[in-house]
PAVO-304780 format. One record per residue (C-alpha): x, y, z; residue number from 1. Coordinates in steps of 0.5 Angstrom, whole numbers, plus 500, padded with zeros to 3 digits. Example, Ala and Ser with C-alpha at 12.3 -4.5 7.8 and 13.67 -1.06 7.14 Angstrom:
BEGIN
+-----+-----+-----+-----+
:   u :   v :   w :   i :
+-----+-----+-----+-----+
: 525 : 491 : 516 :   1 :
: 527 : 498 : 514 :   2 :
+-----+-----+-----+-----+
END
This chain:
BEGIN
+-----+-----+-----+-----+
:   u :   v :   w :   i :
+-----+-----+-----+-----+
: 500 : 500 : 500 :   1 :
: 506 : 505 : 502 :   2 :
: 509 : 503 : 495 :   3 :
: 502 : 505 : 492 :   4 :
: 501 : 511 : 495 :   5 :
: 508 : 513 : 493 :   6 :
: 506 : 514 : 486 :   7 :
: 508 : 520 : 483 :   8 :
: 504 : 525 : 480 :   9 :
: 502 : 531 : 478 :  10 :
: 502 : 536 : 484 :  11 :
: 497 : 542 : 481 :  12 :
: 490 : 539 : 482 :  13 :
: 493 : 540 : 490 :  14 :
: 495 : 547 : 489 :  15 :
: 488 : 548 : 486 :  16 :
: 485 : 545 : 492 :  17 :
: 489 : 549 : 497 :  18 :
: 488 : 556 : 492 :  19 :
: 480 : 555 : 492 :  20 :
: 480 : 552 : 499 :  21 :
: 483 : 558 : 502 :  22 :
: 480 : 563 : 497 :  23 :
: 474 : 561 : 501 :  24 :
: 475 : 561 : 507 :  25 :
: 478 : 568 : 507 :  26 :
: 471 : 569 : 503 :  27 :
: 467 : 566 : 509 :  28 :
: 471 : 571 : 514 :  29 :
: 469 : 578 : 510 :  30 :
: 462 : 574 : 510 :  31 :
: 462 : 573 : 518 :  32 :
: 464 : 581 : 520 :  33 :
: 460 : 584 : 514 :  34 :
: 453 : 581 : 516 :  35 :
: 454 : 583 : 523 :  36 :
: 455 : 575 : 526 :  37 :
: 462 : 575 : 529 :  38 :
: 458 : 579 : 535 :  39 :
: 452 : 576 : 535 :  40 :
: 453 : 570 : 535 :  41 :
: 461 : 570 : 539 :  42 :
: 461 : 577 : 543 :  43 :
: 453 : 578 : 545 :  44 :
: 452 : 573 : 548 :  45 :
: 452 : 573 : 556 :  46 :
: 452 : 564 : 556 :  47 :
: 455 : 559 : 552 :  48 :
: 454 : 553 : 551 :  49 :
: 461 : 548 : 550 :  50 :
: 462 : 541 : 549 :  51 :
: 462 : 536 : 554 :  52 :
: 470 : 536 : 557 :  53 :
: 471 : 542 : 554 :  54 :
: 468 : 547 : 558 :  55 :
: 476 : 551 : 559 :  56 :
: 474 : 553 : 551 :  57 :
: 471 : 560 : 552 :  58 :
: 470 : 567 : 548 :  59 :
: 475 : 573 : 548 :  60 :
: 472 : 578 : 550 :  61 :
: 470 : 584 : 547 :  62 :
: 475 : 586 : 540 :  63 :
: 478 : 580 : 542 :  64 :
: 474 : 576 : 537 :  65 :
: 474 : 581 : 530 :  66 :
: 482 : 579 : 533 :  67 :
: 481 : 572 : 533 :  68 :
: 477 : 573 : 526 :  69 :
: 483 : 577 : 523 :  70 :
: 487 : 572 : 524 :  71 :
: 484 : 566 : 521 :  72 :
: 482 : 571 : 515 :  73 :
: 490 : 573 : 514 :  74 :
: 492 : 565 : 515 :  75 :
: 486 : 563 : 509 :  76 :
: 489 : 568 : 505 :  77 :
: 497 : 566 : 506 :  78 :
: 494 : 558 : 504 :  79 :
: 490 : 561 : 499 :  80 :
: 498 : 564 : 496 :  81 :
: 502 : 558 : 499 :  82 :
: 506 : 563 : 503 :  83 :
: 510 : 559 : 509 :  84 :
: 504 : 554 : 507 :  85 :
: 504 : 549 : 513 :  86 :
: 505 : 555 : 518 :  87 :
: 498 : 558 : 515 :  88 :
: 494 : 552 : 515 :  89 :
: 496 : 550 : 522 :  90 :
: 495 : 558 : 524 :  91 :
: 488 : 557 : 520 :  92 :
: 486 : 550 : 523 :  93 :
: 488 : 552 : 530 :  94 :
: 484 : 559 : 531 :  95 :
: 478 : 556 : 526 :  96 :
: 477 : 550 : 529 :  97 :
: 477 : 554 : 536 :  98 :
: 472 : 558 : 534 :  99 :
: 468 : 552 : 533 : 100 :
: 468 : 549 : 539 : 101 :
: 465 : 555 : 543 : 102 :
: 459 : 554 : 543 : 103 :
: 455 : 548 : 541 : 104 :
: 449 : 552 : 538 : 105 :
: 454 : 554 : 532 : 106 :
: 454 : 547 : 529 : 107 :
: 455 : 546 : 522 : 108 :
: 456 : 540 : 519 : 109 :
: 461 : 544 : 514 : 110 :
: 465 : 547 : 518 : 111 :
: 467 : 540 : 521 : 112 :
: 469 : 539 : 515 : 113 :
: 473 : 545 : 514 : 114 :
: 476 : 542 : 521 : 115 :
: 478 : 536 : 518 : 116 :
: 481 : 539 : 511 : 117 :
: 485 : 543 : 515 : 118 :
: 488 : 538 : 519 : 119 :
: 489 : 534 : 514 : 120 :
: 493 : 538 : 509 : 121 :
: 498 : 541 : 514 : 122 :
: 501 : 535 : 513 : 123 :
: 501 : 534 : 505 : 124 :
: 505 : 538 : 500 : 125 :
: 499 : 543 : 498 : 126 :
: 504 : 548 : 496 : 127 :
: 509 : 544 : 491 : 128 :
: 507 : 548 : 486 : 129 :
: 504 : 555 : 485 : 130 :
: 506 : 558 : 491 : 131 :
: 510 : 564 : 494 : 132 :
: 513 : 558 : 497 : 133 :
: 515 : 554 : 490 : 134 :
: 517 : 561 : 488 : 135 :
: 521 : 561 : 493 : 136 :
: 524 : 555 : 493 : 137 :
: 523 : 552 : 487 : 138 :
: 517 : 548 : 485 : 139 :
: 516 : 539 : 486 : 140 :
: 516 : 536 : 479 : 141 :
: 511 : 531 : 482 : 142 :
: 509 : 529 : 489 : 143 :
: 506 : 522 : 491 : 144 :
: 500 : 521 : 490 : 145 :
: 497 : 519 : 498 : 146 :
: 494 : 527 : 499 : 147 :
: 490 : 526 : 492 : 148 :
: 487 : 520 : 495 : 149 :
: 487 : 522 : 502 : 150 :
: 482 : 528 : 500 : 151 :
: 478 : 523 : 496 : 152 :
: 477 : 519 : 502 : 153 :
: 474 : 524 : 506 : 154 :
: 469 : 526 : 501 : 155 :
: 467 : 519 : 499 : 156 :
: 465 : 519 : 507 : 157 :
: 461 : 525 : 507 : 158 :
: 457 : 523 : 501 : 159 :
: 456 : 517 : 503 : 160 :
: 454 : 518 : 510 : 161 :
: 449 : 524 : 509 : 162 :
: 446 : 519 : 504 : 163 :
: 445 : 514 : 510 : 164 :
: 442 : 520 : 514 : 165 :
: 436 : 520 : 509 : 166 :
: 435 : 514 : 509 : 167 :
: 429 : 515 : 513 : 168 :
: 420 : 515 : 514 : 169 :
: 421 : 522 : 514 : 170 :
: 426 : 524 : 508 : 171 :
: 423 : 518 : 503 : 172 :
: 416 : 517 : 506 : 173 :
: 414 : 524 : 507 : 174 :
: 419 : 528 : 504 : 175 :
: 420 : 531 : 510 : 176 :
: 423 : 536 : 512 : 177 :
: 424 : 538 : 504 : 178 :
: 415 : 539 : 504 : 179 :
: 416 : 545 : 510 : 180 :
: 421 : 549 : 506 : 181 :
: 419 : 548 : 499 : 182 :
: 412 : 551 : 502 : 183 :
: 416 : 558 : 504 : 184 :
: 416 : 558 : 496 : 185 :
: 409 : 556 : 494 : 186 :
: 408 : 564 : 491 : 187 :
: 414 : 564 : 487 : 188 :
: 412 : 565 : 480 : 189 :
: 412 : 559 : 474 : 190 :
: 415 : 553 : 480 : 191 :
: 412 : 556 : 486 : 192 :
: 406 : 551 : 485 : 193 :
: 410 : 545 : 483 : 194 :
: 413 : 547 : 490 : 195 :
: 407 : 547 : 493 : 196 :
: 405 : 539 : 490 : 197 :
: 407 : 533 : 495 : 198 :
: 409 : 529 : 489 : 199 :
: 415 : 534 : 488 : 200 :
: 418 : 535 : 495 : 201 :
: 418 : 526 : 495 : 202 :
: 422 : 526 : 489 : 203 :
: 427 : 531 : 490 : 204 :
: 428 : 527 : 497 : 205 :
: 429 : 521 : 494 : 206 :
: 434 : 525 : 489 : 207 :
: 438 : 528 : 495 : 208 :
: 438 : 522 : 497 : 209 :
: 440 : 518 : 491 : 210 :
: 445 : 524 : 489 : 211 :
: 449 : 524 : 496 : 212 :
: 450 : 515 : 496 : 213 :
: 452 : 515 : 488 : 214 :
: 455 : 522 : 487 : 215 :
: 462 : 519 : 490 : 216 :
: 463 : 514 : 486 : 217 :
: 460 : 516 : 479 : 218 :
: 467 : 522 : 480 : 219 :
: 471 : 516 : 481 : 220 :
: 469 : 513 : 474 : 221 :
: 473 : 516 : 468 : 222 :
: 468 : 515 : 463 : 223 :
: 463 : 520 : 468 : 224 :
: 466 : 524 : 472 : 225 :
: 465 : 529 : 468 : 226 :
: 458 : 529 : 468 : 227 :
: 458 : 528 : 475 : 228 :
: 462 : 533 : 477 : 229 :
: 456 : 538 : 473 : 230 :
: 451 : 535 : 476 : 231 :
: 455 : 537 : 483 : 232 :
: 455 : 543 : 481 : 233 :
: 447 : 544 : 479 : 234 :
: 446 : 540 : 485 : 235 :
: 450 : 544 : 489 : 236 :
: 447 : 551 : 486 : 237 :
: 440 : 548 : 487 : 238 :
: 441 : 548 : 494 : 239 :
: 445 : 554 : 495 : 240 :
: 438 : 557 : 492 : 241 :
: 433 : 554 : 496 : 242 :
: 436 : 554 : 502 : 243 :
: 440 : 557 : 508 : 244 :
: 445 : 552 : 508 : 245 :
: 452 : 558 : 508 : 246 :
: 458 : 556 : 504 : 247 :
: 458 : 549 : 505 : 248 :
: 455 : 548 : 496 : 249 :
: 462 : 552 : 495 : 250 :
: 466 : 547 : 498 : 251 :
: 463 : 542 : 496 : 252 :
: 463 : 544 : 488 : 253 :
: 470 : 546 : 490 : 254 :
: 473 : 541 : 494 : 255 :
: 471 : 534 : 488 : 256 :
: 475 : 537 : 484 : 257 :
: 480 : 533 : 487 : 258 :
: 477 : 527 : 483 : 259 :
: 478 : 529 : 476 : 260 :
: 486 : 527 : 474 : 261 :
: 492 : 530 : 478 : 262 :
: 495 : 534 : 472 : 263 :
: 488 : 536 : 470 : 264 :
: 489 : 544 : 471 : 265 :
: 496 : 544 : 467 : 266 :
: 491 : 541 : 462 : 267 :
: 486 : 546 : 462 : 268 :
: 491 : 552 : 461 : 269 :
: 495 : 548 : 456 : 270 :
: 501 : 548 : 460 : 271 :
: 506 : 541 : 460 : 272 :
: 505 : 536 : 465 : 273 :
: 512 : 535 : 469 : 274 :
: 515 : 528 : 467 : 275 :
: 519 : 525 : 473 : 276 :
: 518 : 519 : 475 : 277 :
: 521 : 520 : 482 : 278 :
: 518 : 524 : 487 : 279 :
: 522 : 527 : 494 : 280 :
: 523 : 523 : 500 : 281 :
: 519 : 529 : 503 : 282 :
: 512 : 527 : 500 : 283 :
: 513 : 520 : 501 : 284 :
: 507 : 518 : 506 : 285 :
: 512 : 515 : 512 : 286 :
: 511 : 508 : 516 : 287 :
: 508 : 513 : 522 : 288 :
: 503 : 516 : 517 : 289 :
: 500 : 511 : 515 : 290 :
: 497 : 508 : 521 : 291 :
: 495 : 516 : 523 : 292 :
: 490 : 515 : 517 : 293 :
: 488 : 509 : 520 : 294 :
: 485 : 511 : 526 : 295 :
: 483 : 518 : 522 : 296 :
: 479 : 514 : 517 : 297 :
: 477 : 509 : 524 : 298 :
: 474 : 515 : 527 : 299 :
: 471 : 517 : 522 : 300 :
: 466 : 512 : 520 : 301 :
: 465 : 510 : 527 : 302 :
: 464 : 518 : 530 : 303 :
: 457 : 518 : 525 : 304 :
: 454 : 510 : 527 : 305 :
: 455 : 512 : 534 : 306 :
: 448 : 515 : 533 : 307 :
: 445 : 508 : 532 : 308 :
: 446 : 505 : 538 : 309 :
: 441 : 509 : 541 : 310 :
: 433 : 507 : 542 : 311 :
: 429 : 512 : 537 : 312 :
: 430 : 516 : 532 : 313 :
: 438 : 521 : 532 : 314 :
: 433 : 526 : 529 : 315 :
: 429 : 527 : 536 : 316 :
: 434 : 525 : 541 : 317 :
: 440 : 528 : 538 : 318 :
: 444 : 523 : 541 : 319 :
: 451 : 522 : 537 : 320 :
: 448 : 527 : 532 : 321 :
: 453 : 531 : 531 : 322 :
: 460 : 530 : 527 : 323 :
: 455 : 525 : 523 : 324 :
: 453 : 528 : 517 : 325 :
: 447 : 529 : 518 : 326 :
: 445 : 535 : 513 : 327 :
: 439 : 538 : 512 : 328 :
: 435 : 532 : 515 : 329 :
: 431 : 536 : 520 : 330 :
: 426 : 541 : 521 : 331 :
: 425 : 541 : 529 : 332 :
: 421 : 548 : 532 : 333 :
: 419 : 548 : 540 : 334 :
: 418 : 552 : 547 : 335 :
: 421 : 551 : 553 : 336 :
: 421 : 554 : 560 : 337 :
: 424 : 551 : 566 : 338 :
: 423 : 551 : 573 : 339 :
: 426 : 553 : 579 : 340 :
: 425 : 550 : 585 : 341 :
: 429 : 551 : 592 : 342 :
: 430 : 549 : 598 : 343 :
: 423 : 550 : 601 : 344 :
: 420 : 549 : 595 : 345 :
: 418 : 555 : 592 : 346 :
: 418 : 555 : 585 : 347 :
: 421 : 560 : 580 : 348 :
: 419 : 560 : 572 : 349 :
: 425 : 562 : 568 : 350 :
: 425 : 564 : 560 : 351 :
: 431 : 563 : 557 : 352 :
: 430 : 568 : 552 : 353 :
: 431 : 573 : 557 : 354 :
: 437 : 571 : 557 : 355 :
: 439 : 567 : 551 : 356 :
: 440 : 571 : 544 : 357 :
: 436 : 569 : 539 : 358 :
: 440 : 564 : 535 : 359 :
: 442 : 559 : 542 : 360 :
: 434 : 560 : 545 : 361 :
: 433 : 557 : 538 : 362 :
: 438 : 551 : 538 : 363 :
: 437 : 550 : 546 : 364 :
: 429 : 549 : 545 : 365 :
: 430 : 543 : 541 : 366 :
: 436 : 539 : 543 : 367 :
: 437 : 536 : 549 : 368 :
: 444 : 536 : 552 : 369 :
: 444 : 544 : 550 : 370 :
: 436 : 543 : 555 : 371 :
: 441 : 539 : 560 : 372 :
: 447 : 545 : 560 : 373 :
: 442 : 550 : 561 : 374 :
: 439 : 547 : 566 : 375 :
: 446 : 545 : 570 : 376 :
: 447 : 554 : 569 : 377 :
: 441 : 556 : 572 : 378 :
: 443 : 551 : 578 : 379 :
: 450 : 554 : 579 : 380 :
: 447 : 561 : 578 : 381 :
: 442 : 560 : 583 : 382 :
: 448 : 557 : 587 : 383 :
: 453 : 564 : 586 : 384 :
: 447 : 568 : 588 : 385 :
: 445 : 564 : 595 : 386 :
: 440 : 561 : 593 : 387 :
: 441 : 554 : 592 : 388 :
: 442 : 548 : 592 : 389 :
: 436 : 548 : 587 : 390 :
: 432 : 543 : 582 : 391 :
: 431 : 545 : 575 : 392 :
: 425 : 542 : 571 : 393 :
: 424 : 543 : 564 : 394 :
: 417 : 543 : 562 : 395 :
: 419 : 543 : 554 : 396 :
: 414 : 541 : 547 : 397 :
: 418 : 540 : 541 : 398 :
: 415 : 539 : 533 : 399 :
: 420 : 535 : 528 : 400 :
: 419 : 535 : 522 : 401 :
: 411 : 538 : 521 : 402 :
: 409 : 533 : 527 : 403 :
: 404 : 536 : 533 : 404 :
: 408 : 538 : 539 : 405 :
: 411 : 532 : 543 : 406 :
: 414 : 533 : 550 : 407 :
: 421 : 532 : 549 : 408 :
: 423 : 532 : 556 : 409 :
: 421 : 529 : 562 : 410 :
: 418 : 535 : 566 : 411 :
: 419 : 530 : 573 : 412 :
: 427 : 529 : 572 : 413 :
: 431 : 534 : 576 : 414 :
: 436 : 536 : 571 : 415 :
: 440 : 539 : 575 : 416 :
: 442 : 532 : 578 : 417 :
: 442 : 528 : 571 : 418 :
: 449 : 528 : 568 : 419 :
: 450 : 529 : 561 : 420 :
: 456 : 523 : 557 : 421 :
: 456 : 518 : 551 : 422 :
: 450 : 514 : 555 : 423 :
: 442 : 514 : 554 : 424 :
: 438 : 519 : 556 : 425 :
: 433 : 517 : 560 : 426 :
: 430 : 523 : 561 : 427 :
: 429 : 524 : 554 : 428 :
: 421 : 522 : 552 : 429 :
: 421 : 518 : 546 : 430 :
: 418 : 520 : 539 : 431 :
: 411 : 518 : 539 : 432 :
: 406 : 516 : 533 : 433 :
: 405 : 523 : 528 : 434 :
: 398 : 525 : 526 : 435 :
: 399 : 520 : 520 : 436 :
: 399 : 515 : 525 : 437 :
: 406 : 512 : 524 : 438 :
: 410 : 510 : 530 : 439 :
: 417 : 511 : 531 : 440 :
: 421 : 505 : 535 : 441 :
+-----+-----+-----+-----+
END
């Protein structure tokens, strides 16, 4: 395997991948600043929802978060230009991942993918050509093929697991949540009445599932690759036009160029292709790297599968839901009140809207682990104010993919005493039959 992964290839496709990735990330920072999201998501909140075990990661005060995003921007530009590339990629990965770990309410699948790709690129010779590093040190006529196959494999996992996540009754039989989302476009001329038809959402749901499950394999085929890439562009442009899913469509359009032959940029520009049959020792994968890659891909296989260890649909209980490539598979709305009961039996009804930002409130109301985290926050707040210890109960009702609202949390459980972690959470109420009478087990 090491010999096969050391086969020499043209480095230009990896260079284009680096340029597109860095450029897209730099533009994304500008978008965050222009929309005011840096302030709204990381400066305005007075409460954060850090990941379990990572509570030490907190946002910087004041203009500190703007400075962090400035560093992300400069590092992304450095990646695109190929300036001190390993340093630029490392700084980008560290600062970008730090931002993503501050608050669970800001989690997005494609930002998780960005962190993975940046971590992988740190070990790759992505600046062998068409970079400031190459101009300073000289271009490499060839590199080993392993980076191309690693990136392709990572993208295959993303697509396939996103397709597997759609193999659910809601998606394939009810056309949800697409039916809910497409209904918002019913007033559009020409296509509006079409989107309002029930069969349209089901047809698009099936098309989306089949696309995710198969597109990577068509991209591998030499005869089907260019046609598959046209489908990739059409699919992601359509989803970008209809749904607010950020940079994900553009990231996938850029990233899937790695499936083309390694010398495609030179052939497109009609430049001569390097003919060297040797690769430098620095681009060959060392033996320890193969073991590290094996561990990485084992984790990438196991983590998305962990959600199936829990009883019931993961779109409801959301245990193991994050980091599992569950892309666009649910629409949840909810409302929740918290009841804090002190030792004297006095009860205080807490409205989270008085303390949380609109995004935090919308995310917390439907995600059990965030509800638990907020209950612990209330218990700690009462303790700090000298009014504890207290019991905290939650009364929340949630609608999943167009169903009538159901209780999500057992209101009899004192969440101040409940613990987060990997174990099943018995205080999450199971999803009952929906309005069509379909039961979920």
